[in-house]
N, C-alpha and C positions, 0 to 999 in steps of 0.2 A: 584717331587712336591715341595721339599725344594727350589730348584733354582727358580722355578716359583713364589714362595712366596717372595723370596728375591728381585726379580726384581722390582715389584711395590713399595716395601718399599724403596729401594735405589733410585728409581726415585722420590719418594715423598720428600726424604731428599735433593736430588740435584736440585729439581725443582726451588726453590727460588733462589739458587745461579746462575744457568744458565740463568734464566729469567732476573735477575738484571744485571748479567755480560753482557748479550746480549744487554740490554738497555743502559748500560754505553758505550759499544763498538759501538753501533749504533749511539748514540748521539755524541760521540767523533769522530767517522769516518766522520759523516756528517759535523761537524764543521771543521775538518782538510781538508776535500775535498773542501769545499767552500773557505777556506783560501788559499789553494794551487791553486784552479781555479782562484781566484781573483788575486793572484800574477802573474800567467801565463798570464792572460788577460791583466793586467796592463803592464807586460813586453813586450808582443807582440805589444800593442798599442804604448808603448814608442819607441820600435825599429822601427816601421813603421813611426811614426812621425819624429824620429831622422834621419832616412834614407832619408825621403822626404825632410826634412829641409836641410840636407847636400847636396843632389842632386840639389835642387833649388838654394841654395847659390852658389854652384860650377858652375852651369850653368849660373847664372847671372854674375859671375865673368868672365867666359869665353866669354860671349857676350860682356861685357864691353871691354875686351882685343881685341876681333874681331872688334869691332866698332872703337877702337883706331887705329888698323892696317889698316882698311878701309880708315880712314881719312888720314893717313900717305901716303898710296899708291896712293890715289886719288890726293892728292896735288902734288906728284912727277910726275904723269902722266900729270896733267894740267900745271905744270911748263915747261914741255917739249912738250907743244902744243898737248898733247894727242897722240903723235907719238911713243914714246918709254918710257921705264921705266929705271931709273938709279938704277940698281940692287944693287950696293954697298951701296948707301945711304939708300935704303929701307931695305936691309938686316940688316944693322947696327941698324936701328930702330926696326926691328923685334927681334933682339937679346936682345936689351935693354928691350923691353916689356916682353920677355919670361923669362929673368933672374929674374925679380921682382916677378914673380908669379909661377915659376917652371912649365911651360907648353911649348908646341911646337906650333909654329906659322908658317904656310906655305900657299903659294899662288898657286892655280891651274888655268890653262887656261880652256877654254870651252871644250877642247878635253880630259881633264882629266890628263894632264901632270903637274907635279909639277914644277913651275917656280922658286920659292924661298922657302927656308926652314931655320928656325932659327938654326936647327941642321945640319950643313953642313956635318960633318964627319960621324955621325951615322944616317943619314937620310934614312929612309925606304920608303919614299914616292916616291922617284925617280925611284925605282925599280917596282913600281906598278902604274897603272892608276886608277884615281878615277872613280868609276862606273858612267856611263853616266846618269842613272836614278837618282842617288843621286844629280848630278849637276843640272839636269833639275828641280828636286823638289825644290832645294835650290833657284834657279833663279825664279821659278814660285811663291813660297810661301814667298820669301824674307828672310827666315832663316831656319836653319836646326839644329837638335840636336839629339844625340843618345848616348846610353851607350852600347858599343860593340867593334867590331874589324874592323869596316869600310869595311866589305866584305872581310876580310882576310888580310888587310894591317897590322894590329897589331896582335901579338901573344896572348896578354892579353887584357882584357877589358879596354877600355878608354872612358872618357867623351869627346865628340867631338861636336863642334858647328861650323856652317858655315854661311857666309853672302855673298851675291853677291857684286862684285865690279862694281858699276854703276857710270859712269862719268857724268859730268854736261850736256853733250849732250844726255844723256839717253842711251848711249851704254853700254853693259855689257862686260867687258874685262876679267872677271874671277871670282873665288870664293876664299875668304879668310877663312881658317879653323884654329881653335884653338883646340888643343887636350891635355888632361892631363890624366895621369894614374888613373884608378879607384881603385888602391890598397889603396889609402888614405881613401876611403870610407870603404873598408873592415877593415882596421886598426881601423877606427873610430867606426864601429859597434862592433868589437871585444872588444874595450875598454869599450863601453857602456854595452855590455853583461857581461863583467867581473865586472864592478862596480855594475850593477844591480844584478848580481848573488850573490856577497858578501852581498849587502844590503838585498836581498831577503832571503838568508839563515839565516842572523841574525834575521830578522823580523820573519821568519817562526819558527826558533828555540825558540825565546822568546814567540811567540804566541802559539806554540805547547805546551810548558810547562804551559802557562797560561790557555789554553783550557783544558789541562789535569786536573789541579787542580780545575778549575771552574766546569768542567763536573763531576768530582768526588764529589765535594761538593753538586752540584745539585742532583746528583743521589743517594747520601748517604741516604737521608730520604726515597726515594723509595726503596732502598735496605733494609733498616730497616723495612719498611712496609711489604715487601715481606716476610722477615723472621718472622715478627710478625704474619702474616696471617697463617703461618705454625703452630706457637704456638697456635693461636686461634683455629685452627682445632682440636687441642689436648685438648682444654678446658682450656688453660692457657691464661688469659687475663691481665697478669701483665705487659707486655711489653709496653713501651711508647716511642714516637719519640721525640727527641730533636728538639726544634723549634728555628730557628734563622731568624731574620728579619720579614718582613711583606709582602712578595711576595706571589704569588699563591702557591708555594710549601710549604711555611710556613703555609698558610691558610689550605692547604690540610693536613699537619701534625697535626694542631690543631683539624681539623675535625676528623682525624683518632684517635687522643687521646680521644676526646669526645666520639666517637663511642666505643672505647675500654672500657672507664669508664662505659658507658651505658650497654655494653655487660656484664661487670663484675658485675654490679649491678643487671642486669636481671638474670644472672646465680646464684648469691648469693640468690636472691629472689626465684628463681626456686627451689634451693636446700632446702632453708628454708621452702618453701611452701610444697614441697614433704615430708620433715621431719615432719612438723606439721600435714599434712593430714594423714600421716602414723600413727602418734601418736594418733590423734583424732579418726581414724578408729579402731585402734588396741584396745583401751580401751573398747568401747562398744561391739565390736565383741568378745573380750575375756570374757566379762561379760555374754553376751548372750550364747556363746558356753558353758561356765562352768555351768550355771544354767540349760540349756537344757540337757546337759549330766548328771547332777545330778538328774534331774527328770526322765530321761530315765533309768539310772542304779539303781534307787531306793535309792541313797544316801540321797536325800531330801525326807522326809516323805510326804505322800499325803496331810496331813492337812496343809502343808506349800507350796503346789504347787501354789495356787492362789496368794500368796504373791510374790513368785519369778517370776511368769508369768507376774505380773504387772510391776516388775522391767525390765523384758525382753521387755515388751511393751514400757516402757519409753525409753529404750535404742534404740529400733527400730525407735521410733519417733525422737530421737536425731540424729540418722544416716540419717533419711529422711531430717531433717533440714540442716544437714551438706551438703548433696548432692545438695539440692536446692540452698543453699548459694554458693557452688562451681560452679554450673551451671550459676547462676546469674553473678558471677565474671568473668567466662569464656566468657559469652556473652558481658559483658561490655568492657573487655580488648580486645576482638577480634573485637569490633566495630559492632557487630551483633545486638545490641539493637537499634531498630528504634523508635525514639521518635515521639509522636504525640501531639505536644503542643496545648493546648486549654486554654481558659481563665476560671478560676474558683476562688472561694472564699477560700483562704487558712484558714481563721478562721473557716469556716464551716467544712473543713477537720479535723481540730483539735478537734472540738466539736464532730463530728461523731466518730472519732477514739478513743477518751478518754472513750467512753461508753464501748468499748471492755474490759476495765480494771475496770469496775464498782465493781466487787466482791472484788478485792484486795484493791481498794480504800476504800471500806466500812470496810474491815478487818483491815486496818492500820489506819482508821479514818483520812484520808488525807483532807486537805483544798485545793480546786481547785481555782486558781486565774487567772484572765486575759482573760477568754473566752468571756466575754461580750464586745461588741464594734461593730463598723460599718464593712461593708464588706471591704475586702482587696483582690482585684483581682490580680492574678499572671498569667503569661503565661508559662505553663510547661506541662509535661506529667502527667496526673492525677494519673495513676496507680503507676508510679515510685515514685512520691512525697508522695502518700499515704503510700507506703512502707517505705520511709524515716521517715515520722511522726510516723508510727507504731513502727519502731525500736527505735527511740529516746524516745518515751513515754514508751515503754517496758523496756528500760534501766533505765529510771527515776523511775518507780514504783518498780523496783527490789531493788534499792539502797536507796530509800527515807526512812527516819527514821519513827518510829511509831509516829502518830499524827503530822507528818510533813506537808509540803505543796508541791504542784506542781503549777508552775507559767508559763503561756504562754504569751509572749509579742510579739506584731507585730508592727514593725516600717516601714512605707511605704515612700519611696522616689520616685523620678521621674523615675529612671532607674531600681532600685532594691528594693525589699521588703525583710526586715530582720525579721526572725522568731526565737524567743528564747524559748527554753524549759529548765526550771530550777527546780531543786528539792533540798530540804533541806536534810541534812545528813552529813555523814563523809567526803564526797567529794573525790577527787583524789589527791594523793601526787604530789608535784610540779615536782619531777624528773620523774614521770610517765606520766605527762600530755601530753608531746609531742609525746608519742608513742601510744596513745589510738586509732588512726586511722590506725595502721598497722595491717596486716593480722595475725590472730591467737593470737593477743596480748590480755592478760588479766592482770588486776591489781591484786595485792596480795589480796585485799579484794574481788574482783569478783571471784577469784578462790575458795574462801570458801563459798560465798553466791550463786553464779550462777553455780551450778554443771552441768547443761544441756547446757550451752552456749558453742559456738564454736569459739568465738572471731572473727567473720567475719561481724557482724552487722554494726559496725561503719565504717569498711572499705567499705562496700557496700554503706552506706549512703554518704560518701565522694565522691566515684566514681560517684554516681548518680548526686550529686550537681555539681561536676566538669563538668559532661556531659551537664548540663544546662547553663554552663558559670558562675556559682556562686561560692561561697566559704563557708567553714564551719570552725568554731573555737570552741575550748573548753576552758572554764574558771572554776576555782575551788579554793575554800579556804577550807583547811582541817578543818573538824569539823563544817563547816557552810553550804556549798552548792556546787552544781556542775551544770554547765550551758553549753548548746550547742546552738550556734547561726549559722544559715545558711541563705544564700541569694538566691533569685530567681528573674528572670526578672519580672518587673512590667508590667501588661497587659495594652496595650494602651486603651485609652478611647473608641475607636471605636470597640473594640473586643466584640463579643457576648459571654455572660457567658454560661458556660457548666454546666449541671446538674451533680453534683458529685454523684457517686455510688461506692459502695465497692464490687461489685460483681466481682468475679474472681481474686481478689487481693491476692497474697501470701506474707506471712511475714516470713522473715528469721531471 
């Protein structure tokens, strides 16, 4: 069982290494393969073109020599009335031509016998007859060329060209051949291969090193990302990728870092949320459990049962509010809340909602300002906005001072309508103002005054307003007032007004 457990763990540890190593190896191998293939193709093309150029140049030179020999031989024949050939004169001319270009020049009759050859002592042509088909082809086509042994006359490969000897009267007296060893081509190609080989090895070595470091640099962010994902799977979101440049890999690294930051923030929020929820649930449940146990075991006398049962009832309602608030947050963050935007008068919602706090308004002898005025139509989800207004007014009446005021102000523009709910009182400390919309956040003053609050109302308010594409801000001057202002899309003139109702609306 132990070995079975170690296997997956070891595989998990090695996964990132082998994946990234494989990626580097694949990328490097592909680049090296294409580089080597390019060098080989270029080398092959260079060799082919070089060989063809050498062959063509050699062949043209031999043809020029053969033509010169034809002219020389033809003149000698015609000087002797086309009766005979002055061998000594023609041979001397052949030898002069062959010495200048290092080739063999010889004349064959139509029967294939060698008549004259520039290499008298080492002539191999006299021992062989020129093949008849070769002679016929040369006479018929007017020229002949090959790289070979001339049907076994030569032991090694030679370049050979031939031209028929045609006199002025149109008669063909023979064929002039010019032959040169093909070893020069082999030496030429070997030299080309050597030069190209040295140059290719140098280029390949330099490119190999360059590809290695470039590939390593390109793969490094991916390697780091693979390693970071392993850490992420363990809950550690601290790793970040170094960003260099502005290419696609750099953009990927930036996106990865942003994702890591978002995951870290989400994880911190999750831990904080769980901790806060645990705390908020623990307190009322401890209270409920303690009082019920005291009633059951007789610790609490019967005449005090009603008092403590009322406390238990309050704590149960507090738990209910917490659960509803958490469900609302869950639906909002999961995108499960489906808005049903309708056109309605936001001033009417303010007037209707404030009546829910009539008793506390009378108790504190509050002055209500700003409810009078024309209709202000907005386009939003009626139930969600009623919840927003209720939560803000509930917050205002809790912290307004005795004989203070509640002020509602509506400012309507073309695209957005701005709604402000303001109350006199101690206000919120400047250093706490930026945190009031966070989950489970309570100011020092609210902790003492709002015992039953769970610190989720303003967070829900902001989430709902953001869902509508608006915004909400908090303003406060300590000892004077506190104000919350939110914006909602203004209803178009063509929108039909919806009759506002408060049925089925829950307040968190």
